[in-house]
LUMKE-825407 format. One record per residue (C-alpha): residue number from 1; x, y, z. Coordinates in pm, 1 decimal, m for minus. Layout:
<pts>
PT  seq      east     north        up
PT  NUM         X         Y         Z
...
</pts>
This chain:
<pts>
PT  seq      east     north        up
PT    1    9925.9    4945.6  m13711.6
PT    2   10064.4    5250.7  m13521.6
PT    3   10363.2    5256.0  m13756.1
PT    4   10132.6    5251.5  m14058.5
PT    5    9931.6    5541.4  m13912.3
PT    6   10246.0    5748.6  m13860.5
PT    7   10369.8    5672.3  m14211.3
PT    8   10033.4    5779.6  m14353.0
PT    9   10045.0    6096.7  m14141.4
PT   10   10385.3    6205.7  m14276.6
PT   11   10343.8    6085.0  m14636.6
PT   12    9980.3    6172.9  m14709.9
PT   13    9802.0    6373.6  m14440.0
PT   14   10071.1    6631.8  m14360.3
PT   15   10168.7    6710.4  m14722.9
PT   16    9801.1    6751.2  m14817.1
PT   17    9696.4    6987.6  m14537.1
PT   18   10024.9    7156.8  m14449.0
PT   19    9993.3    7440.0  m14707.6
PT   20    9658.8    7550.8  m14560.5
PT   21    9792.7    7539.5  m14206.2
PT   22   10103.7    7733.3  m14307.6
PT   23    9876.7    8000.2  m14451.1
PT   24    9721.0    8030.9  m14106.2
PT   25   10066.5    8025.5  m13944.9
PT   26   10161.6    8330.7  m14152.2
PT   27    9862.2    8516.0  m14006.7
PT   28    9969.0    8405.5  m13657.5
PT   29   10314.7    8550.7  m13717.1
PT   30   10166.1    8871.3  m13857.0
PT   31    9953.3    8907.3  m13543.6
PT   32   10254.4    8843.3  m13319.6
PT   33   10495.0    9077.3  m13499.0
PT   34   10232.2    9352.7  m13508.2
PT   35   10113.1    9319.2  m13148.4
PT   36   10457.4    9277.0  m12991.2
PT   37   10611.6    9615.9  m13080.1
PT   38   10282.5    9788.9  m12998.0
PT   39   10272.1    9606.9  m12663.5
PT   40   10633.9    9708.0  m12594.7
PT   41   10546.9   10069.9  m12672.8
PT   42   10243.6   10065.6  m12441.5
PT   43   10446.7    9894.0  m12168.7
PT   44   10727.4   10149.2  m12192.1
PT   45   10488.0   10443.3  m12181.3
PT   46   10317.3   10300.7  m11873.0
PT   47   10648.0   10219.5  m11700.9
PT   48   10783.9   10569.9  m11761.2
PT   49   10452.3   10724.0  m11649.7
PT   50   10486.9   10540.3  m11318.2
PT   51   10836.6   10685.4  m11271.2
PT   52   10693.5   11038.7  m11280.0
PT   53   10516.0   10971.8  m10946.8
PT   54   10216.1   11163.0  m11081.3
PT   55    9908.3   11046.1  m10891.1
PT   56    9678.0   11051.7  m11193.1
PT   57    9929.3   10857.6  m11404.4
PT   58    9982.9   10604.3  m11125.2
PT   59    9609.1   10551.0  m11085.5
PT   60    9550.7   10507.1  m11459.9
PT   61    9839.2   10261.4  m11503.0
PT   62    9751.1   10058.7  m11194.0
PT   63    9385.0   10037.7  m11297.0
PT   64    9484.8    9929.9  m11647.5
PT   65    9724.5    9662.1  m11518.3
PT   66    9477.2    9525.5  m11265.1
PT   67    9202.5    9501.0  m11527.3
PT   68    9426.3    9299.4  m11759.0
PT   69    9540.5    9076.1  m11472.8
PT   70    9185.3    9011.4  m11360.9
PT   71    9015.3    8968.2  m11698.8
PT   72    9095.0    8673.5  m11930.6
PT   73    9243.6    8759.8  m12269.2
PT   74    8947.5    8590.8  m12436.4
PT   75    8708.4    8838.7  m12273.6
PT   76    8927.4    9130.3  m12387.6
PT   77    8916.4    8996.2  m12744.4
PT   78    8538.1    8967.3  m12727.0
PT   79    8523.9    9325.9  m12603.7
PT   80    8736.7    9467.2  m12885.7
PT   81    8555.0    9268.1  m13154.2
PT   82    8191.0    9268.1  m13042.0
PT   83    8146.0    9563.6  m12804.7
PT   84    8352.6    9841.4  m12964.3
PT   85    8129.9    9851.0  m13276.7
PT   86    7834.2    9922.6  m13046.3
PT   87    7999.8   10251.8  m12947.6
PT   88    8085.4   10343.1  m13305.3
PT   89    8438.5   10198.9  m13321.2
PT   90    8444.6    9939.9  m13597.3
PT   91    8754.0    9770.6  m13740.2
PT   92    8847.4    9452.2  m13928.5
PT   93    8879.6    9133.0  m13724.4
PT   94    9259.5    9130.6  m13763.0
PT   95    9300.8    9476.6  m13611.1
PT   96    9044.4    9410.2  m13339.5
PT   97    9257.4    9107.9  m13243.4
PT   98    9575.4    9318.0  m13253.5
PT   99    9412.1    9577.3  m13026.7
PT  100    9307.8    9312.5  m12774.8
PT  101    9647.4    9139.7  m12777.3
PT  102    9829.9    9472.8  m12745.8
PT  103    9607.2    9591.8  m12461.5
PT  104    9669.0    9269.6  m12267.9
PT  105   10041.7    9238.5  m12344.5
PT  106   10118.3    9603.9  m12272.5
PT  107    9989.9    9571.5  m11917.2
PT  108   10221.4    9281.9  m11834.2
PT  109   10520.1    9439.5  m12008.6
PT  110   10467.8    9763.4  m11816.6
PT  111   10544.2    9572.1  m11497.5
PT  112   10849.1    9410.9  m11658.8
PT  113   10985.9    9748.1  m11770.6
PT  114   10902.7    9911.7  m11438.2
PT  115   11107.7    9650.2  m11255.7
PT  116   11389.0    9674.0  m11513.2
PT  117   11409.5   10051.8  m11478.5
PT  118   11414.5   10016.1  m11099.9
PT  119   11706.2    9771.6  m11135.0
PT  120   11925.4   10038.7  m11297.8
PT  121   12148.4   10218.3  m11048.6
PT  122   11964.4   10543.6  m10955.7
PT  123   12301.1   10714.2  m10928.5
PT  124   12319.2   10717.9  m11308.7
PT  125   12003.5   10928.0  m11327.2
PT  126   12143.7   11164.3  m11066.1
PT  127   12471.8   11187.8  m11257.4
PT  128   12282.9   11280.3  m11573.4
PT  129   12093.8   11552.4  m11390.5
PT  130   12421.8   11684.4  m11246.3
PT  131   12558.5   11710.5  m11601.2
PT  132   12260.7   11921.7  m11702.7
PT  133   12090.3   11657.2  m11916.8
PT  134   11715.0   11672.2  m11962.4
PT  135   11502.2   11403.3  m11799.8
PT  136   11392.3   11246.1  m12130.0
PT  137   11750.7   11247.4  m12257.7
PT  138   11865.7   11061.6  m11946.7
PT  139   11593.0   10800.6  m11990.5
PT  140   11648.1   10763.7  m12365.5
PT  141   12028.1   10744.8  m12365.2
PT  142   12115.8   10602.4  m12023.3
PT  143   11829.3   10436.9  m11834.7
PT  144   11620.1   10267.7  m12106.7
PT  145   11908.5   10093.9  m12293.5
PT  146   12018.1    9926.6  m11970.1
PT  147   11660.6    9848.9  m11864.7
PT  148   11583.9    9691.2  m12202.4
PT  149   11895.1    9473.9  m12178.2
PT  150   11777.0    9349.8  m11839.3
PT  151   11422.7    9292.6  m11967.5
PT  152   11509.9    9102.8  m12288.5
PT  153   11477.2    8746.9  m12148.6
PT  154   11137.6    8820.1  m11992.1
PT  155   11011.8    9012.4  m12294.8
PT  156   11122.3    8722.4  m12513.4
PT  157   10924.0    8483.8  m12297.6
PT  158   10616.4    8700.2  m12340.7
PT  159   10667.2    8695.9  m12718.6
PT  160   10662.5    8315.8  m12719.6
PT  161   10348.0    8325.0  m12505.8
PT  162   10198.7    8574.2  m12751.2
PT  163   10258.7    8332.2  m13039.2
PT  164   10047.7    8073.2  m12859.5
PT  165    9790.4    8323.9  m12731.7
PT  166    9716.9    8413.4  m13094.0
PT  167    9525.4    8084.4  m13112.2
PT  168    9250.6    8258.1  m12910.8
PT  169    9176.6    8506.8  m13188.3
PT  170    9013.8    8226.9  m13387.0
PT  171    8698.0    8304.6  m13187.0
PT  172    8677.8    8650.7  m13347.4
PT  173    8698.0    8519.2  m13704.6
PT  174    9069.1    8576.3  m13770.4
PT  175    9196.7    8318.0  m14018.2
PT  176    9500.3    8213.9  m13812.8
PT  177    9654.6    7870.3  m13761.5
PT  178    9400.2    7720.2  m13522.3
PT  179    9100.8    7841.9  m13721.9
PT  180    9245.1    7689.4  m14038.5
PT  181    9280.9    7365.4  m13843.8
PT  182    8914.8    7380.3  m13741.1
PT  183    8816.4    7419.9  m14106.6
PT  184    9017.7    7109.5  m14192.6
PT  185    8858.1    6908.4  m13909.7
PT  186    8511.9    7007.8  m14030.5
PT  187    8603.4    6855.1  m14368.5
PT  188    8783.2    6534.2  m14273.0
PT  189    8662.8    6476.7  m13912.4
PT  190    9018.9    6378.0  m13816.4
PT  191    9089.1    6595.8  m13515.7
PT  192    9387.4    6405.6  m13369.2
PT  193    9622.1    6422.1  m13672.0
PT  194    9509.2    6779.0  m13745.8
PT  195    9584.7    6902.7  m13395.0
PT  196    9910.8    6706.6  m13399.1
PT  197   10018.3    6893.0  m13712.7
PT  198    9906.8    7224.4  m13560.1
PT  199   10108.1    7146.1  m13246.8
PT  200   10419.0    7070.0  m13453.9
PT  201   10390.1    7404.1  m13633.2
PT  202   10345.3    7593.6  m13305.1
PT  203   10645.0    7412.2  m13157.4
PT  204   10866.0    7499.8  m13455.5
PT  205   10767.1    7867.0  m13435.9
PT  206   10820.8    7882.6  m13059.2
PT  207   11148.0    7689.2  m13075.1
PT  208   11282.5    7919.8  m13345.0
PT  209   11172.2    8228.9  m13153.1
PT  210   11345.0    8102.3  m12837.7
PT  211   11675.9    8063.7  m13022.1
PT  212   11649.2    8412.3  m13175.0
PT  213   11572.5    8558.9  m12831.3
PT  214   11876.3    8389.7  m12676.0
PT  215   12092.5    8523.4  m12959.8
PT  216   11958.7    8876.9  m12905.5
PT  217   12020.2    8844.8  m12533.4
PT  218   12385.0    8754.3  m12591.4
PT  219   12434.7    9034.5  m12844.3
PT  220   12262.2    9313.1  m12652.7
PT  221   12347.2    9228.2  m12292.3
PT  222   12620.8    9462.6  m12159.1
PT  223   12945.3    9294.6  m12053.1
PT  224   12909.8    9411.8  m11692.3
PT  225   12576.9    9226.4  m11664.3
PT  226   12720.9    8897.7  m11788.3
</pts>
């Protein structure tokens, strides 16, 4: 009997519902590839702001990071989707989800980049200043390339987590992978095979992303850090 069930799953169930789930998987990837660079940008801005030692900047960044650490991502998504329209900021569900994911991811990446920048030998910054280079030039050409190389494995891990966190945006009406699965379950009442197929798709996406991240790490990591 179990063998018959598995045969039916791969020969009938999966081929029938896979196209709809793949449509949701495309939305999941769109969310991830939109939120990730925005989160990296926010994280970098926050990390650099901390390096300035400006009290106001430190307070803002620390408050932002602590809020995201203390508040679940689901609550942040509810805030961006349900509460922002009450103050006159209305946007489609997709972009409300992107805003929530970016806000949450940027806080964690700011700490990753802060630690990566701190790991770069401070003598290189001092050498740049001695050569008459401007502060932003030193960061852009010397500090940040090395810091990003150090941060790649951790940032890659956060990207894989982001892929899976996108399942939470189903609660704000985004037609991603998990929401498509819920539609299918409401039609066929077969939750186990549906979630099994969803899990397989998530695993394939995460597994592929992990291999790409390891390839990028090998290509971009300086020889002296190997």
